[in-house]
N, C-alpha and C positions, 0 to 999 in steps of 0.2 A: 970920741963918739963913733968913729967909723971903724975902731977897733973893734968896740965891744957890741958891733950893731944887732946882732941876733938878739942880744940880753935885753939891751936899752928899754926897749919900746915892750917888753911883755907887762902885760896888766900884772899890779900886785894882786889881785882879786881873782880866784879860779874861776874857769866860765862854767856855764852848767854842766857843758859836756863833760868837762874834767872831772866834776864833783860826781856825776852818774856814772865813771868810768871808774870809780877808785873802790878799791876792796872794801867789804862790809865792815872787816875789823878795823881798818885805819880810819875809816869814815867816823866810827862809835867813836876810837879814841882821841879824832882831832874835833869832832860836832856833836859826839851824844848819841845815843840811839834813837835812828831814827823810828817815827810811830808808824810803823808800815805792817798791815793785818800779813797773816800767813801768806806766802806766795810760792808759785813754782814757777821757773824759767825755762823755756826749752832755747837751745840755741843750735844754730844749724849752719852749714855753709853752703855756697852754688854747689847744683846738682844737676846733672842732665836730665830731662825728661820734661814732658808736657803738665805735669802737677808743680815745676818750681815757681810758676810767677803767679800760681793760684796760694799756694805755700806764703810767700810772698806776702802777698797783700793780706792774707790772713794773719799773719805776724804782726803786720801793721795796723790792725783792726784791735788788738790786744791794748791791755791796760798802758803799757808803757813799752814802747820799742826803739830800736837801737840798732843801727849797723854799723859795724867797723870794719877796718881794711878797704883792700879793693884785690881785684883778682882772685888769685888762687887763695889769699887770706881772709876773703868777704866772710865776715860771721853775722847772722840775724840772731838779734837777741829779742825775745818776746816774753815777758813777766806777765802772770797770770794770777786773778786773786779766785778765791773758792767761787763767787758769783759768776765767773767765766766756765767753769769745767768743762762744760760742752764743748764750746769754742776752743779749747787747750786740748780735749779729746781729739777734736776733727783736724787739729793741725798735727798732734802727733801721729796719726792714722798717716800722715802724709810722708813728714820726717823724721819718722821714728825708726827706720829702716836703714836710713842714710848711716855711713860711718862716721861722718861727723855730728851726727845730733848728740846733745848732753842735755841733763835734765840735771836743773839747780833746785835745791829748796832753800830756800830764804836767800837767794845769791850764794848758796853754798855747795859742792858736791857733797852727798851723802851717801854713803855706803846702800845699795839696793834703791836707790832712788825709782828707777825704769821698772824695777821687778816688783817693790812694794807698794812705796808711795803712790806713784801715780794710780795701780789698780783700786790702793785703798781710797784715794781721792773721789775715783770714778764711782767706786760701790757707793760709796756714802754720799755724794752730791749729785748724780744723775740721776735724773727721773727713771 
């Protein structure tokens, strides 16, 4: 048992964090498609400035929030559904100019997500 120590005590079922980290296509192949509404996810890393703590608290208030990595590899991941368009817009105003900011549509990088999808969602859903 000591020879195989790191592997002997591993659980047979994946944890909730491991399942959440799966690629959407892999998750669909293993467990079937998830029944989630349309979503936009904002990913951003650490940045210097007074708005960083506010951006993190806004991300934590999203429908689904996850932080991965640490130090320079820290990434905040905030998923927003259509009813949260205003909160997504407010967070994007803070983190959108950062080089580490990424926009995912239904958990996938989509061409023109920043330039087409976000303005379209804001135009249709913001008052």
